[in-house]
C-alpha positions as CSV (number, residue, x, y, z in Angstrom):
1,M,19.8,8.9,40.2
2,T,18.7,7.0,37.1
3,V,18.3,8.9,33.9
4,V,15.5,7.7,31.8
5,R,16.0,8.3,28.1
6,L,12.7,8.9,26.3
7,P,12.4,7.5,22.7
8,R,13.3,10.1,20.1
9,T,10.3,11.4,18.2
10,A,10.3,13.1,14.8
11,T,10.4,16.9,14.9
12,A,8.2,19.2,12.9
13,D,11.1,20.1,10.7
14,E,11.7,16.4,9.8
15,H,8.0,16.0,8.9
16,T,8.2,19.2,6.8
17,D,11.3,17.9,5.0
18,V,9.6,14.6,4.2
19,A,6.5,16.4,3.0
20,A,8.6,18.7,0.8
21,E,10.4,15.8,-0.8
22,L,7.2,13.9,-1.5
23,R,5.7,17.1,-3.0
24,T,8.8,17.4,-5.2
25,V,8.4,13.8,-6.4
26,G,4.8,14.4,-7.2
27,M,5.4,17.7,-9.1
28,V,8.2,16.1,-11.2
29,W,6.0,13.1,-11.9
30,E,3.1,15.3,-12.9
31,R,5.3,17.4,-15.2
32,E,6.5,14.3,-17.0
33,L,2.9,13.2,-17.6
34,I,1.8,16.7,-18.8
35,R,4.8,16.9,-21.2
36,F,4.0,13.5,-22.7
37,V,0.3,14.3,-23.2
38,R,1.2,17.5,-25.0
39,T,3.5,15.8,-27.5
40,R,1.1,14.0,-29.8
41,T,3.8,13.0,-32.2
42,R,5.6,11.1,-29.4
43,I,2.4,9.3,-28.5
44,L,1.8,8.3,-32.1
45,S,5.4,7.2,-32.7
46,S,5.5,5.1,-29.6
47,F,2.6,3.0,-31.0
48,V,3.6,2.8,-34.7
49,Q,6.8,0.8,-34.4
50,P,5.6,-1.9,-32.0
51,V,2.4,-2.4,-34.1
52,L,4.5,-2.7,-37.3
53,F,6.7,-5.3,-35.6
54,L,3.7,-7.2,-34.4
55,F,1.7,-7.4,-37.6
56,V,4.4,-7.1,-40.3
57,L,7.1,-9.2,-38.7
58,G,4.6,-11.5,-36.9
59,Y,2.6,-12.3,-40.1
60,G,5.7,-12.4,-42.3
61,M,7.5,-14.8,-40.0
62,S,4.4,-16.9,-39.5
63,T,4.5,-18.0,-43.1
64,L,8.1,-19.2,-42.6
65,V,7.8,-20.6,-39.1
66,G,4.4,-22.1,-39.6
67,T,1.9,-23.2,-36.9
68,T,2.6,-25.7,-34.2
69,A,-0.5,-27.2,-32.7
70,G,-2.5,-24.1,-33.4
71,F,0.2,-21.8,-31.9
72,T,1.6,-19.2,-34.3
73,F,4.7,-17.0,-34.3
74,K,2.4,-14.0,-33.8
75,K,1.4,-15.3,-30.4
76,F,5.0,-16.0,-29.5
77,V,6.2,-12.6,-30.4
78,F,3.3,-10.7,-28.7
79,P,4.8,-10.5,-25.2
80,G,8.1,-9.3,-26.8
81,I,6.3,-6.5,-28.7
82,V,4.5,-5.4,-25.5
83,A,7.9,-5.3,-23.8
84,M,9.4,-3.4,-26.7
85,S,6.7,-0.7,-26.3
86,V,7.5,-0.4,-22.6
87,V,11.2,-0.3,-23.1
88,M,11.3,2.2,-25.9
89,T,8.9,4.6,-24.1
90,A,10.8,4.3,-20.8
91,I,14.2,4.9,-22.3
92,F,13.2,7.9,-24.4
93,S,11.3,9.5,-21.5
94,A,14.7,10.3,-20.1
95,V,15.3,12.6,-23.1
96,S,13.6,15.4,-21.2
97,I,16.6,15.6,-19.0
98,V,18.8,16.6,-22.0
99,W,16.2,19.1,-23.1
100,D,16.1,20.6,-19.6
101,R,19.9,20.9,-19.6
102,E,20.0,22.6,-22.9
103,F,17.3,25.2,-21.9
104,G,18.7,25.7,-18.4
105,F,15.8,24.3,-16.5
106,L,17.9,21.4,-15.1
107,R,20.2,23.9,-13.4
108,E,17.2,25.4,-11.6
109,M,16.1,22.0,-10.5
110,V,19.5,21.0,-9.2
111,V,20.0,24.2,-7.1
112,A,16.6,23.9,-5.6
113,P,16.5,23.0,-1.8
114,V,15.4,19.5,-2.5
115,S,17.4,16.2,-2.7
116,R,18.7,14.8,-6.0
117,M,16.9,11.6,-5.0
118,S,13.5,13.3,-5.1
119,L,14.2,14.6,-8.6
120,V,15.4,11.3,-9.9
121,V,12.5,9.4,-8.3
122,G,10.0,11.8,-9.7
123,K,11.4,11.5,-13.2
124,T,11.6,7.7,-12.9
125,L,8.0,7.4,-11.7
126,G,6.8,9.7,-14.5
127,G,8.6,7.8,-17.2
128,A,7.7,4.4,-15.8
129,S,4.0,5.4,-15.5
130,I,3.9,6.5,-19.1
131,A,5.7,3.4,-20.3
132,T,3.5,1.1,-18.3
133,G,0.4,2.8,-19.8
134,Q,1.8,2.4,-23.3
135,G,2.5,-1.3,-22.8
136,T,-0.9,-1.9,-21.2
137,I,-2.7,-0.3,-24.1
138,M,-0.9,-2.7,-26.4
139,L,-2.9,-5.5,-24.7
140,V,-6.0,-4.4,-26.7
141,L,-4.3,-6.0,-29.7
142,A,-4.2,-9.4,-28.1
143,P,-7.6,-10.7,-29.3
144,L,-6.7,-9.7,-32.9
145,I,-3.9,-12.4,-32.9
146,G,-5.7,-14.9,-30.8
147,V,-4.0,-14.3,-27.4
148,H,-6.3,-15.1,-24.5
149,L,-6.4,-12.6,-21.6
150,T,-7.8,-12.9,-18.1
151,V,-8.2,-10.4,-15.4
152,A,-5.5,-12.0,-13.3
153,L,-3.1,-12.1,-16.3
154,V,-3.7,-8.4,-17.1
155,F,-2.7,-7.5,-13.5
156,E,0.4,-9.7,-13.6
157,V,1.4,-8.2,-16.9
158,I,1.0,-4.6,-15.6
159,G,3.1,-5.4,-12.6
160,L,5.9,-6.8,-14.7
161,E,5.6,-3.9,-17.1
162,L,6.0,-1.5,-14.2
163,L,9.1,-3.3,-12.9
164,M,10.6,-3.3,-16.4
165,A,9.7,0.4,-17.0
166,V,11.3,1.4,-13.7
167,G,14.5,-0.4,-14.5
168,M,14.8,1.0,-18.0
169,T,13.8,4.5,-17.0
170,T,16.5,4.6,-14.4
171,F,19.0,3.4,-17.0
172,G,17.8,6.1,-19.4
173,V,18.1,8.8,-16.7
174,F,21.6,7.6,-15.9
175,V,22.6,7.9,-19.5
176,A,20.9,11.3,-20.0
177,S,22.5,12.8,-16.9
178,R,25.9,12.4,-18.6
179,I,25.0,13.7,-22.1
180,Q,25.0,17.4,-22.9
181,R,23.3,17.4,-26.3
182,I,20.1,15.9,-27.5
183,E,21.8,14.5,-30.6
184,G,24.3,12.6,-28.4
185,F,21.5,11.0,-26.5
186,Q,19.7,9.8,-29.6
187,V,22.9,8.3,-31.0
188,V,23.8,6.5,-27.7
189,M,20.3,5.2,-27.3
190,Q,20.2,3.8,-30.8
191,L,23.5,2.1,-30.2
192,L,22.3,0.6,-26.9
193,L,18.5,0.2,-27.2
194,F,18.1,-1.9,-30.4
195,P,20.9,-4.4,-29.6
196,M,19.5,-4.8,-26.1
197,L,16.0,-5.5,-27.5
198,F,17.1,-7.8,-30.3
199,L,19.4,-9.8,-28.0
200,S,16.9,-10.2,-25.2
201,G,14.8,-13.0,-26.7
202,A,11.9,-10.6,-27.5
203,L,11.7,-11.9,-31.1
204,F,13.1,-15.4,-30.8
205,P,13.3,-18.3,-28.3
206,L,16.3,-18.4,-26.0
207,K,16.8,-22.1,-26.2
208,G,18.9,-23.9,-28.9
209,L,21.0,-20.8,-29.6
210,P,24.7,-20.9,-30.6
211,A,27.0,-20.7,-27.6
212,W,28.2,-17.1,-28.4
213,L,24.7,-15.8,-28.8
214,A,23.4,-17.6,-25.7
215,V,26.2,-15.8,-23.6
216,I,25.2,-12.4,-25.0
217,T,21.5,-12.9,-24.2
218,R,22.4,-14.0,-20.6
219,V,24.4,-10.8,-19.9
220,N,21.6,-8.6,-21.3
221,P,19.4,-7.3,-18.4
222,L,16.4,-7.1,-20.7
223,T,16.4,-10.9,-21.0
224,Y,15.4,-11.2,-17.4
225,A,12.6,-8.6,-17.8
226,I,11.0,-10.0,-20.9
227,D,11.1,-13.7,-20.1
228,P,8.8,-13.4,-17.0
229,L,6.3,-11.5,-19.1
230,R,6.3,-14.2,-21.8
231,R,6.0,-16.9,-19.2
232,V,2.9,-15.4,-17.5
233,V,1.2,-14.8,-20.9
234,F,1.9,-18.3,-22.1
235,A,0.7,-19.8,-18.9
236,A,-2.8,-18.5,-19.7
237,Q,-2.8,-19.8,-23.3
238,H,-3.1,-23.6,-22.5
239,M,-0.4,-24.4,-25.0
240,P,-0.2,-27.9,-26.3
241,P,3.0,-29.8,-25.4
242,A,4.3,-29.6,-29.0
243,A,3.9,-25.8,-29.1
244,A,5.4,-25.4,-25.6
245,A,8.5,-27.4,-26.7
246,R,9.0,-25.4,-29.9
247,F,8.2,-21.9,-28.4
248,S,9.9,-22.5,-25.1
249,T,10.4,-20.0,-22.3
250,G,12.8,-19.7,-19.4
251,V,16.4,-18.6,-18.9
252,S,19.2,-21.1,-17.9
253,L,22.4,-20.1,-16.2
254,F,25.1,-22.7,-15.9
255,G,22.6,-25.4,-16.6
256,Y,20.1,-24.2,-13.9
257,S,16.7,-22.9,-15.1
258,L,15.9,-19.7,-13.2
259,P,12.5,-19.3,-11.6
260,V,10.5,-16.1,-12.3
261,S,11.3,-14.8,-8.8
262,A,15.1,-14.9,-9.6
263,E,14.5,-13.1,-12.9
264,V,12.4,-10.5,-11.1
265,G,15.2,-10.1,-8.5
266,F,17.8,-9.4,-11.3
267,V,15.6,-6.7,-12.7
268,C,15.1,-5.1,-9.2
269,A,18.9,-5.2,-8.6
270,F,19.4,-3.6,-12.1
271,A,16.9,-0.8,-11.3
272,A,18.4,-0.2,-7.8
273,V,22.0,0.1,-9.2
274,F,21.0,2.5,-12.0
275,L,18.8,4.5,-9.6
276,A,21.9,5.1,-7.4
277,L,24.0,6.0,-10.5
278,A,21.4,8.3,-11.8
279,V,21.2,10.2,-8.5
280,A,25.0,10.5,-8.6
281,G,24.8,11.8,-12.1
282,F,22.4,14.5,-11.1
283,G,24.9,15.7,-8.5
284,R,27.6,16.3,-11.1
285,P,28.3,20.0,-12.0
286,E,27.2,21.0,-15.4
């Protein structure tokens, strides 16, 4: 007698579990958005610093760097400032984890009958959504400095912002999951965030650097997140050859110029690694 094995179908319990996990992700994501909207000082501060860098540093350096074929330093630094807004918002969105730990809410989340993955994904999506929105709003400053925007360019920028935001939010969640006090998180982020930003090429071209500085920029994960953003913005500006040569883009490794797809792949790998580490951090006993 031949036994016919029917294909296994999902049970009602499995469907319920998936629905519960998705509901958890949605609730944590919504909580992050509500918390951000209610903190007006955080909204204001997330705009002030990038705007200061764009107009004060941009105009100040333009007098020293000068104009090349109509292309100014302000236009060069604009993608880096957009990235700075995304990165700073994404990183500091993870501070809510430290607050939740201090007030005991994190313990309630951890002991709830949901997976750590759902909690981390919800916080990551919340922080990444806020950071992407902040970076996109910065695009309204583009006409003020002569940066040309198209509909296709805006969608490309939003996609790269979202990828960058996810990677940096998972990194922030990983760091926050291992820190007990809010003061410690601020110190660690100041020691990590600003060196990563300044050594990513956000404020200067990556070509023609001293060997030691070139090595540091290549091991910085932010380098591979900011360069694609600058490349898609510059592609829509119709830069003259002289300006393209002076304000060059692209990242080279061992003499090989990386395509945008490879840089995006690096950022995806970075996000995946720190997502796994963040999930493990949530599983640690407090």
